[in-house]
C-alpha positions in Angstrom: 0.0 0.0 0.0 1.6 3.3 -1.1 0.7 6.6 0.5 0.7 10.0 -1.1 3.6 12.3 -0.1 2.4 15.8 0.9 5.2 18.4 0.4 5.5 22.1 0.2 8.5 24.3 -0.2 8.3 27.3 2.2 10.5 30.3 1.5 11.0 32.5 4.5 12.9 35.8 4.7 13.5 37.4 8.1 15.3 40.6 9.0 15.9 42.5 12.2 18.0 45.5 13.3 19.0 43.5 16.4 19.2 39.8 17.4 16.1 40.3 19.5 14.1 41.9 16.7 15.2 39.1 14.3 14.2 36.4 16.9 10.8 38.1 17.4 10.1 38.3 13.6 11.2 34.6 13.2 8.9 33.6 16.1 5.9 35.4 14.6 6.5 33.9 11.1 6.8 30.4 12.7 3.6 31.0 14.6 1.8 31.9 11.4 3.1 28.8 9.5 2.2 26.6 12.5 -1.4 28.0 12.3 -1.6 26.7 8.7 -0.9 30.0 6.8 0.6 29.4 3.4 1.9 32.9 3.0 2.3 36.0 5.1 4.2 39.1 6.0 4.6 41.7 8.7 7.1 44.4 9.6 7.7 47.3 12.0 10.6 49.7 12.6 12.8 47.0 14.1 12.3 44.0 11.9 10.0 42.0 9.6 9.4 38.9 7.5 7.6 37.4 4.6 7.0 33.9 3.5 5.2 31.9 0.9 4.8 28.3 0.0 5.0 26.3 -3.3 3.2 23.0 -3.6 5.5 22.0 -6.6 8.5 20.4 -4.9 10.8 18.4 -7.2 11.7 14.9 -6.0 15.3 16.0 -5.7 14.4 18.4 -2.9 12.4 15.9 -0.8 14.0 14.7 2.4 14.9 11.0 2.4 12.3 9.0 4.2 13.0 5.4 5.3 
């Protein structure tokens, strides 16, 4: 019995004027992805991020699964 592989390539760009601002932006982007968002963005004076997903993932980019 074979099962369908579900894959998405997520591109995430994060920037911050300080380590803390970078970490805050990364945490917020991660929260949105974990909620099921397939794209998003946010920014303020200290940092920001954007991300999007692509359902077309070539087999060569898939992680090896035992």
